C-alpha positions as CSV (number, residue, x, y, z in Angstrom):
1,M,-157.6,5.2,124.2
2,S,-155.6,4.1,127.3
3,P,-152.1,2.6,126.8
4,Q,-153.3,-0.8,127.9
5,R,-156.3,-0.8,125.6
6,R,-154.0,0.3,122.7
7,L,-151.6,-2.5,123.5
8,D,-154.5,-5.0,123.5
9,V,-155.6,-3.8,120.1
10,V,-152.0,-4.1,118.7
11,L,-151.7,-7.5,120.1
12,D,-154.9,-8.7,118.6
13,S,-153.9,-7.2,115.2
14,V,-150.5,-8.9,115.4
15,K,-152.1,-12.3,116.1
16,R,-154.6,-11.9,113.3
17,L,-152.0,-10.8,110.7
18,L,-149.7,-13.7,111.7
19,R,-152.6,-16.1,111.3
20,I,-153.5,-14.9,107.8
21,G,-149.9,-14.5,106.7
22,A,-150.1,-10.7,105.9
23,S,-146.4,-10.1,106.3
24,A,-146.3,-6.6,104.8
25,N,-149.1,-5.3,107.0
26,L,-147.6,-7.0,110.0
27,L,-144.2,-5.4,109.4
28,N,-145.8,-2.0,108.9
29,L,-147.6,-2.4,112.3
30,L,-144.6,-3.6,114.2
31,Q,-142.4,-0.7,112.9
32,K,-144.8,1.8,114.3
33,Q,-144.4,0.6,117.8
34,H,-142.0,1.7,120.5
35,P,-139.4,-0.9,121.6
36,A,-141.0,-1.2,125.0
37,D,-144.4,-1.8,123.5
38,L,-143.0,-4.3,121.1
39,A,-141.4,-6.1,124.1
40,D,-144.9,-6.3,125.7
41,V,-146.4,-7.7,122.5
42,L,-143.6,-10.4,122.2
43,N,-144.1,-11.3,125.9
44,Q,-147.8,-12.1,125.3
45,L,-147.5,-14.0,122.1
46,P,-147.2,-17.8,121.9
47,D,-143.6,-18.9,121.3
48,S,-144.1,-19.7,117.6
49,D,-145.8,-16.4,116.9
50,C,-143.2,-14.5,119.0
51,R,-140.4,-16.0,116.9
52,G,-142.2,-15.3,113.7
53,A,-142.9,-11.6,114.4
54,L,-139.4,-11.1,115.7
55,G,-137.9,-12.8,112.7
56,L,-139.8,-10.6,110.3
57,L,-138.7,-7.5,112.2
58,L,-135.0,-8.7,112.3
59,D,-135.0,-9.1,108.5
60,H,-136.3,-5.6,107.8
61,N,-135.6,-3.4,110.8
62,S,-132.9,-5.1,112.9
63,R,-132.1,-2.1,115.1
64,L,-135.7,-1.8,116.3
65,A,-135.9,-5.6,116.8
66,M,-132.8,-5.6,119.0
67,E,-134.0,-2.6,121.0
68,A,-137.2,-4.5,121.6
69,L,-135.2,-7.5,122.8
70,I,-133.3,-5.4,125.3
71,E,-136.7,-4.2,126.7
72,Y,-137.9,-7.8,126.6
73,G,-135.1,-8.9,128.9
74,A,-131.6,-10.3,128.4
75,E,-132.3,-13.9,129.2
76,P,-135.5,-14.4,127.2
77,G,-134.1,-12.2,124.4
78,A,-131.0,-14.4,124.1
79,D,-133.2,-17.5,123.9
80,L,-134.9,-16.0,120.9
81,L,-131.6,-15.3,119.2
82,E,-130.1,-18.8,119.7
83,G,-131.5,-20.2,116.5
84,Y,-129.8,-17.7,114.3
85,P,-126.2,-18.0,112.7
86,P,-123.5,-16.2,114.8
87,E,-122.6,-13.9,111.9
88,R,-126.2,-12.5,111.8
89,I,-126.4,-12.1,115.6
90,A,-123.0,-10.3,115.5
91,L,-124.3,-7.9,112.8
92,W,-127.4,-7.1,114.9
93,L,-125.4,-6.6,118.1
94,N,-123.1,-4.1,116.4
95,E,-126.1,-1.8,116.4
96,L,-126.6,-1.8,120.1
97,P,-124.7,0.1,122.9
98,S,-122.0,-2.1,124.2
99,D,-123.6,-2.5,127.7
100,D,-126.8,-3.8,126.1
101,A,-124.9,-6.1,123.7
102,A,-122.9,-7.5,126.6
103,A,-126.1,-8.3,128.5
104,L,-127.4,-10.3,125.6
105,I,-124.1,-12.1,124.8
106,D,-123.7,-13.1,128.5
107,E,-127.0,-15.0,128.3
108,L,-126.0,-16.9,125.0
109,P,-124.5,-20.4,125.3
110,D,-120.8,-20.3,125.6
111,G,-120.0,-21.6,122.2
112,L,-122.4,-19.3,120.5
113,S,-121.3,-16.2,122.5
114,E,-117.6,-16.8,121.5
115,A,-118.5,-17.2,117.9
116,V,-120.6,-14.0,118.0
117,L,-117.7,-12.0,119.6
118,E,-115.3,-13.2,116.9
119,R,-117.6,-11.9,114.2
120,M,-118.4,-8.5,115.7
121,R,-116.5,-5.4,114.6
122,P,-113.2,-5.2,116.6
123,Q,-114.1,-2.0,118.5
124,E,-117.6,-3.2,119.6
125,S,-116.4,-6.7,120.5
126,G,-113.5,-5.3,122.5
127,E,-115.8,-3.1,124.5
128,V,-118.2,-6.0,125.1
129,E,-115.3,-8.3,126.2
130,N,-114.1,-5.6,128.6
131,L,-117.5,-5.3,130.1
132,L,-117.8,-9.1,130.5
133,E,-114.6,-9.2,132.5
134,Y,-116.3,-7.4,135.4
135,S,-118.3,-9.4,137.9
136,E,-122.1,-9.7,137.3
137,Q,-124.3,-7.1,139.0
138,T,-121.5,-4.6,139.4
139,A,-121.2,-1.1,138.0
140,G,-118.6,-2.2,135.5
141,R,-120.9,-4.8,134.0
142,I,-123.8,-2.3,133.4
143,M,-121.9,0.9,132.5
144,N,-121.6,2.3,129.0
145,P,-117.9,2.7,128.2
146,T,-118.6,5.2,125.5
147,V,-118.5,8.4,127.6
148,F,-117.8,12.0,126.5
149,A,-115.2,13.8,128.6
150,L,-113.7,17.3,128.5
151,S,-110.2,18.3,129.3
152,E,-109.8,20.5,132.4
153,D,-107.8,23.0,130.3
154,L,-110.7,23.9,128.0
155,T,-112.9,27.0,128.3
156,A,-116.6,27.0,128.2
157,G,-116.7,28.0,124.5
158,E,-114.2,25.3,123.5
159,A,-116.2,22.7,125.5
160,I,-119.4,23.6,123.6
161,Q,-117.5,23.2,120.3
162,A,-116.1,19.8,121.3
163,L,-119.6,18.7,122.3
164,Q,-121.1,19.8,119.0
165,G,-118.5,17.9,117.1
166,S,-118.9,14.6,119.1
167,R,-121.0,11.7,118.1
168,E,-120.2,9.7,121.3
169,V,-122.5,11.4,123.7
170,E,-125.2,9.2,125.3
171,M,-126.6,12.0,127.5
172,V,-125.4,15.5,128.0
173,F,-127.0,16.6,131.2
174,Y,-123.7,16.2,132.9
175,L,-120.3,16.8,131.2
176,Y,-117.3,15.1,132.9
177,V,-114.0,16.8,133.2
178,V,-110.7,14.8,133.2
179,D,-107.0,15.6,133.4
180,E,-104.4,14.5,130.9
181,R,-104.3,11.0,132.3
182,R,-108.1,10.7,132.3
183,H,-108.5,11.0,136.0
184,L,-112.0,12.3,136.8
185,V,-111.6,15.8,138.4
186,G,-114.9,17.5,138.0
187,V,-118.4,17.7,136.5
188,V,-120.2,20.5,134.7
189,S,-123.9,20.7,134.1
190,L,-125.0,21.6,130.6
191,R,-127.1,24.4,131.9
192,R,-124.1,25.9,133.7
193,L,-121.9,25.6,130.6
194,L,-124.4,27.5,128.4
195,L,-125.0,30.3,130.9
196,V,-121.4,31.4,131.4
197,A,-119.2,33.5,129.1
198,P,-117.4,31.4,126.4
199,E,-113.9,32.4,127.7
200,T,-114.7,31.0,131.2
201,P,-112.3,28.2,132.2
202,L,-114.0,24.9,133.0
203,Q,-111.9,24.7,136.2
204,R,-113.8,27.7,137.5
205,I,-117.3,26.4,136.9
206,M,-116.9,22.6,137.4
207,T,-118.0,20.9,140.6
208,T,-115.2,18.9,142.3
209,D,-117.4,17.3,145.0
210,L,-118.1,14.2,142.9
211,I,-120.4,11.3,143.4
212,T,-119.0,8.3,141.6
213,A,-119.3,4.5,141.4
214,R,-116.3,2.2,141.4
215,V,-116.4,-0.4,138.7
216,D,-116.6,-3.2,141.4
217,T,-119.5,-1.5,143.3
218,D,-122.6,-3.6,143.5
219,Q,-125.3,-2.4,141.1
220,E,-127.8,-2.1,143.9
221,E,-125.6,0.4,145.7
222,V,-125.2,2.3,142.5
223,A,-129.0,2.5,142.2
224,Q,-129.2,3.8,145.7
225,K,-126.7,6.5,145.1
226,V,-128.6,7.7,142.0
227,A,-131.9,7.6,143.9
228,N,-130.5,9.3,147.0
229,Y,-128.8,12.2,145.2
230,N,-131.5,12.6,142.4
231,L,-128.9,12.0,139.6
232,L,-129.6,11.4,136.0
233,A,-126.3,9.6,135.5
234,I,-123.3,8.6,137.6
235,P,-119.7,8.2,136.3
236,A,-118.0,4.8,136.7
237,V,-114.3,5.0,137.7
238,D,-111.6,2.4,138.2
239,E,-109.3,1.9,141.2
240,A,-107.1,4.8,140.0
241,N,-110.1,7.2,139.7
242,K,-109.9,7.2,135.9
243,L,-113.2,7.7,134.1
244,V,-114.1,4.5,132.3
245,G,-117.9,4.7,131.7
246,I,-121.2,6.1,132.6
247,I,-124.4,4.6,134.2
248,T,-127.6,6.4,133.2
249,V,-130.9,6.6,135.0
250,D,-132.6,4.2,132.5
251,D,-130.2,1.5,133.5
252,V,-130.8,2.3,137.2
253,I,-134.5,2.0,136.8
254,D,-134.0,-1.5,135.4
255,I,-131.7,-2.4,138.3
256,I,-134.3,-1.2,140.9
257,K,-137.0,-3.2,139.2
258,D,-134.8,-6.3,139.0
259,E,-133.6,-6.1,142.6
260,A,-137.2,-5.6,143.9
261,T,-138.4,-8.5,141.8
262,E,-135.5,-10.7,143.1
263,D,-136.4,-9.8,146.7
264,I,-140.1,-10.7,146.2
265,Y,-139.2,-14.0,144.5
266,R,-136.7,-15.0,147.2
267,L,-139.2,-14.3,150.0
268,A,-141.4,-16.9,148.4
269,G,-138.4,-19.3,147.8
270,V,-138.4,-18.7,144.0
271,S,-135.2,-18.2,142.0
272,G,-134.6,-14.6,141.1
273,D,-134.0,-15.4,137.4
274,E,-137.4,-17.1,136.9
275,H,-140.1,-15.4,134.9
276,V,-143.7,-16.1,133.9
277,F,-142.7,-18.1,130.7
278,T,-139.7,-20.0,132.1
279,P,-140.1,-23.6,130.8
280,A,-142.1,-25.7,133.2
281,R,-139.3,-28.2,133.7
282,E,-136.8,-25.5,134.7
283,S,-139.3,-23.8,137.0
284,A,-140.0,-27.1,138.7
285,R,-136.3,-27.8,139.2
286,K,-135.7,-24.3,140.7
287,R,-138.6,-24.5,143.1
288,L,-138.3,-28.1,144.3
289,P,-135.4,-27.6,146.7
290,W,-137.2,-24.9,148.7
291,L,-140.4,-26.9,148.7
292,A,-138.4,-29.9,149.9
293,M,-136.9,-27.8,152.7
294,N,-140.4,-26.6,153.6
295,L,-141.5,-30.3,153.8
296,V,-138.8,-30.9,156.3
297,T,-139.8,-28.0,158.5
298,A,-143.5,-28.9,158.2
299,T,-142.5,-32.3,159.6
300,L,-141.1,-30.7,162.7
301,A,-144.5,-29.0,163.3
302,A,-146.2,-32.4,162.8
303,F,-143.9,-33.9,165.5
304,V,-145.0,-31.2,167.9
305,V,-148.7,-32.0,167.2
306,R,-148.0,-35.7,167.7
307,A,-146.5,-35.0,171.1
308,F,-149.9,-33.7,172.2
309,Q,-151.9,-36.5,170.6
310,G,-153.3,-37.5,174.0
311,T,-154.7,-34.1,174.7
312,I,-156.3,-33.9,171.2
313,D,-157.9,-37.3,171.7
314,Q,-159.6,-35.9,174.9
315,V,-160.6,-32.5,173.4
316,V,-161.1,-33.1,169.7
317,V,-162.1,-29.5,169.0
318,L,-158.4,-28.6,169.5
319,A,-157.7,-30.1,166.1
320,V,-160.2,-27.6,164.6
321,L,-158.8,-24.5,166.3
322,M,-155.1,-25.1,166.4
323,T,-154.6,-24.2,162.7
324,I,-155.9,-20.7,163.5
325,V,-152.9,-20.0,165.8
326,A,-150.3,-21.2,163.4
327,S,-151.8,-19.4,160.4
328,M,-152.2,-16.1,162.2
329,G,-148.6,-16.3,163.4
330,G,-147.4,-17.0,159.8
331,N,-149.3,-14.1,158.4
332,A,-148.0,-11.7,161.0
333,A,-144.5,-13.0,160.4
334,T,-144.9,-12.4,156.6
335,Q,-145.9,-8.7,157.3
336,T,-143.0,-8.1,159.6
337,L,-140.5,-9.9,157.3
338,T,-141.6,-8.0,154.3
339,V,-141.0,-4.6,156.0
340,I,-137.7,-5.7,157.6
341,V,-136.2,-7.2,154.4
342,R,-137.2,-4.2,152.4
343,G,-135.7,-2.0,155.0
344,I,-132.4,-3.9,154.8
345,A,-132.4,-3.7,151.0
346,L,-132.9,0.1,151.2
347,D,-130.3,0.5,153.9
348,E,-133.0,1.9,156.3
349,L,-132.3,-0.8,158.8
350,T,-128.8,-1.3,160.2
351,W,-127.3,-3.0,163.2
352,A,-127.2,0.3,165.0
353,N,-130.9,1.0,164.8
354,S,-132.1,-2.7,164.9
355,R,-133.1,-2.4,168.6
356,R,-135.5,0.3,167.8
357,A,-137.0,-1.7,165.0
358,L,-137.2,-4.8,167.2
359,L,-139.0,-2.8,170.0
360,K,-141.5,-1.3,167.4
361,E,-142.3,-4.7,165.9
362,A,-142.7,-6.3,169.3
363,I,-145.2,-3.6,170.3
364,V,-147.1,-4.1,167.1
365,G,-147.1,-7.9,167.5
366,L,-148.2,-7.7,171.1
367,G,-151.0,-5.2,170.2
368,N,-152.2,-7.1,167.3
369,G,-152.0,-10.4,169.3
370,I,-154.2,-9.0,172.0
371,V,-156.8,-7.7,169.6
372,L,-156.9,-10.8,167.4
373,G,-156.8,-13.0,170.5
374,V,-159.9,-11.4,171.9
375,V,-161.7,-11.9,168.5
376,G,-160.4,-15.5,168.3
377,A,-161.7,-16.2,171.8
378,L,-165.2,-14.9,170.9
379,V,-165.2,-17.2,167.9
380,A,-163.8,-20.3,169.8
381,W,-166.2,-19.9,172.7
382,P,-169.4,-20.8,170.8
383,L,-167.6,-23.3,168.6
384,S,-166.3,-25.3,171.6
385,G,-168.8,-24.4,174.2
386,S,-165.9,-23.6,176.6
387,I,-164.8,-20.1,177.8
388,F,-161.6,-21.7,179.0
389,L,-160.7,-22.9,175.5
390,G,-161.5,-19.4,174.1
391,L,-159.0,-17.9,176.7
392,I,-156.4,-20.5,175.8
393,L,-156.7,-19.7,172.1
394,A,-156.4,-16.0,172.8
395,L,-153.3,-16.4,174.9
396,A,-151.7,-18.7,172.3
397,M,-152.4,-16.2,169.6
398,V,-150.8,-13.4,171.6
399,I,-147.7,-15.6,172.2
400,N,-147.3,-16.7,168.6
401,I,-147.9,-13.3,167.0
402,L,-145.4,-11.8,169.4
403,V,-142.9,-14.6,168.6
404,A,-143.5,-14.1,164.9
405,A,-142.8,-10.3,165.1
406,V,-139.6,-10.8,167.1
407,A,-138.3,-13.7,164.9
408,A,-139.2,-11.9,161.6
409,T,-137.1,-9.0,162.8
410,L,-134.1,-10.8,164.3
411,I,-133.6,-13.6,161.7
412,P,-133.1,-11.3,158.7
413,I,-130.7,-9.1,160.6
414,A,-128.7,-12.1,161.8
415,L,-128.6,-13.6,158.3
416,R,-127.3,-10.3,156.9
417,A,-124.6,-10.2,159.6
418,M,-123.6,-13.7,158.4
419,K,-123.4,-12.5,154.8
420,V,-126.5,-14.5,153.8
421,D,-129.2,-12.9,151.7
422,P,-132.1,-12.3,154.2
423,A,-134.7,-12.5,151.5
424,L,-133.5,-16.0,150.5
425,A,-133.5,-17.8,153.8
426,S,-135.7,-15.9,156.3
427,A,-139.1,-17.3,155.1
428,V,-138.1,-21.0,155.7
429,F,-136.9,-20.4,159.2
430,I,-139.8,-18.2,160.2
431,T,-142.5,-20.5,158.8
432,T,-141.0,-23.3,160.9
433,L,-140.8,-21.1,164.0
434,T,-144.4,-19.8,163.8
435,D,-145.8,-23.3,163.2
436,V,-143.9,-25.0,166.0
437,F,-144.5,-22.2,168.5
438,G,-148.2,-21.9,167.5
439,F,-148.9,-25.5,168.0
440,F,-146.8,-25.8,171.1
441,A,-148.3,-22.7,172.7
442,F,-151.9,-23.7,172.0
443,L,-151.6,-27.4,172.7
444,G,-149.3,-26.9,175.6
445,L,-151.7,-24.5,177.3
446,A,-154.6,-26.9,176.6
447,T,-152.6,-29.7,178.2
448,L,-151.8,-27.5,181.2
449,F,-155.5,-26.6,181.7
450,L,-156.9,-30.0,180.5
451,D,-158.8,-30.6,183.7
452,Y,-160.8,-27.3,183.3
453,L,-161.5,-28.2,179.6
454,N,-162.8,-31.6,180.6
455,Q,-165.0,-30.1,183.4
456,A,-166.5,-27.6,180.9
457,A,-167.1,-30.4,178.4
C-alpha cells in the first residue's frame, strides 16, 4: 500500500471512529501513527474533529500529540492549544525540545504565552525565554541550546566515556570541542573518534576549519551553508565565538520549505504566513491590499487603451487581438521573474553577474518573441483579413516579450539593491509594465499604420 493510500485509510478510519464515538479504538489508532502522519491527518480533518482527536491524544499521550503539533506547524498548532489552561500547556511543552517549545509559545497570544512560561519548569522556561530574545528567522531563534560539547584537553577514550554518560545529545554525528571558556575550537566526527586509539588527544584529530552560524545570522543563510557544505548539523555561536547551540538538518529542511513557500506566495501577492485553512476573513484582509494595488495598475493600462479609442473605433478587430499581446508579455515576465527571484534567493545571481543574466534573458525574450510573433501573425491574418494587422501583432509581441524579459530581470535586482524583497514587489510592477507596453506597442503601431489597415479593410 502506498503511503498516500495508507494515509487515506487512516483518515477515513479516524472520521468514522469520531462519528460513532469509539474513543478507545480511536486512541489506539492515533498512537500507532508517526507524528508527521498525525499532522497530515489533523490537517485534513474538519476543525471540530481535529480538536476532538487532538484532545483525546493530549489526555493519553501528550508527547506524541505535541510532536504532531510541531509537524502540523507552529501557528496552526498554537491555535489548537489556545483553549487549554496555561498549566496544562506548560506541562505539555516541558516534554518538547526548547526550540520547538519556543516556536509554539511565540505563536500564542501574549497573555497566554506569559502565563505558560511562568508555569513551565525553570530550566525549560529559561531556555525558551533565551531563544525568544533572538530576532525571528535567525539562527538563535531556531537553534537547540542543549548541545553536547567536549573539552579540548580530553583524549578519544575519555570523550567516548563522556558521550556514553550524557543524556543531552540530540545528534552525535559531530562532536564539538570547546576550551575552558566554551569557545568553539574544533569538531570531531563520531567515525573519526571511534577509529583512533583511546589515548589519542582530541586536539590531534579535531578539525579546526569550522563552519559556524552566528546567532544573528538569517535562517535562510544558515540553510544555504548546510546545503552547500552537505552538513548534518551546524553549530551556533555568539559574538565571542562561544558555542551556544546546534541547528540540525531537520530544522534546515523546514527552513528551506518555509522560505520556498514564502517566495512562491509573495510572487502571487499572498502573505507568507497564510495557509490553506487560514480563516476566510483573515485571508481576505491579507490579500486585499495587493489586489487593490493591482486595480490601480490595471487602471493605468486602461488609460493607455483609452488614448487609442479613435483607432479602435476605426478597426474594431484591434479590441479582439490586443489582449494577446498583453497576456503573452505577462506570461513571459512570470517565467523570467520566477527564475530570477529564485536565483537571488539561492545566491546564484549577484550584482556582479547580473549583466550576463540580463543578456541571456534578453536573447531568450527576443527569440521567443519572434517565434510567437510569427505564430500570432498567422492567427491574426485570417481573423482580421489583413496581413498588415498580422505583422503589427507580430512586431508588438516581439517588443512586449523583450520588454518583459528585461524588466523581469532588472526590477528584482534593483529591488534587492534597495533592500526590498524582490518576491514581494516585483510582480506588481512587471504586470503593469507588460500591460502598458503591450497595449501601447500594439495600438501605437496600429495607429501609425492606420491608413494601411483601412485600405486592407
